[in-house]
N, C-alpha and C positions, 0 to 999 in steps of 0.2 A: 504494500500500500504506500502510495506516494504522499509525502507531506507538503507537496507543492500547492500553492494557492491558485485556484482557477480565476482567471482575470480576462477581461475583454482586451482586444488589441488597442482600443482607444485609451483605456486606463493605463495599460503597459507603456504605451508611447509617451504618455504624460510623465510617468516615472522615469523612463529612459531619458527623455529630453531634459528633465531636471538634473539627473546625474551628469549628463553631458555638460550642461552649463556650470555645474559646480566643480567639474574636474579641472585639475591644474593644466591639462593639455588642451582645454577648450580654445577653439578659434572661432572668430565671428562667422556666423552662417552655418556652423555645424548643427545638424538636426536629423533625427531619425524620422522618416516619413511613413515607414511601413515595417511590419514585423510578421514573420511566419514561423511556424515550428516544424522542424525536420528532425526526426529521430530524437526527440526530447531536448533538442537544442534550439534556442530562440535565435533567429537570423534577422538582424536589423538591416534596413536599407535606407538610403537617402542620397542626397547630392554628393558626388565624389570629386567635384572640382577639377575636372580635366581641363587641359589647355585647349586652344582653338583647333588643334589638330587631333583632339581626342586622346592625347597622351597624359599620363599621370603627372601630377605636380607634387611639390613638397606637401601641400595640404591634403592631397589624395591619400598619402601614407598615413597622415594623422587621423583622417576620417576612418580609414580602414581599421587602424589600431583602436579607435574609440568604439567602433561597432563590435570588434572582437572583445574588448573589455566588457561591453554590455552583455554579450552572450555568456561570458564566463561568470559574470556577477549575477545575472538575473535568471539564467536557465535553471539553476538548482532550486530557485525560490518560487518560480511561477510556471504555469501552463496556460495556454490559450483556451478560451471557451470554444466548444464545438466547432 
């Protein structure tokens, strides 16, 4: 039996975006806009700040690392509603 709290994606995104804003690596414009659950892991998505040629920038790496942080922090705690 899982001890995870069942939560809506909207509620989870509110929590995730507050964690992003409070994180020391926050950069202006970072925001999770969607979340899905794959094999008990929460996968967060949002703007990746690619350059005009569609290539990663320094900010892309920071956003990727932030979404990875959210997955590690929130996946053990929450599961998405149906």
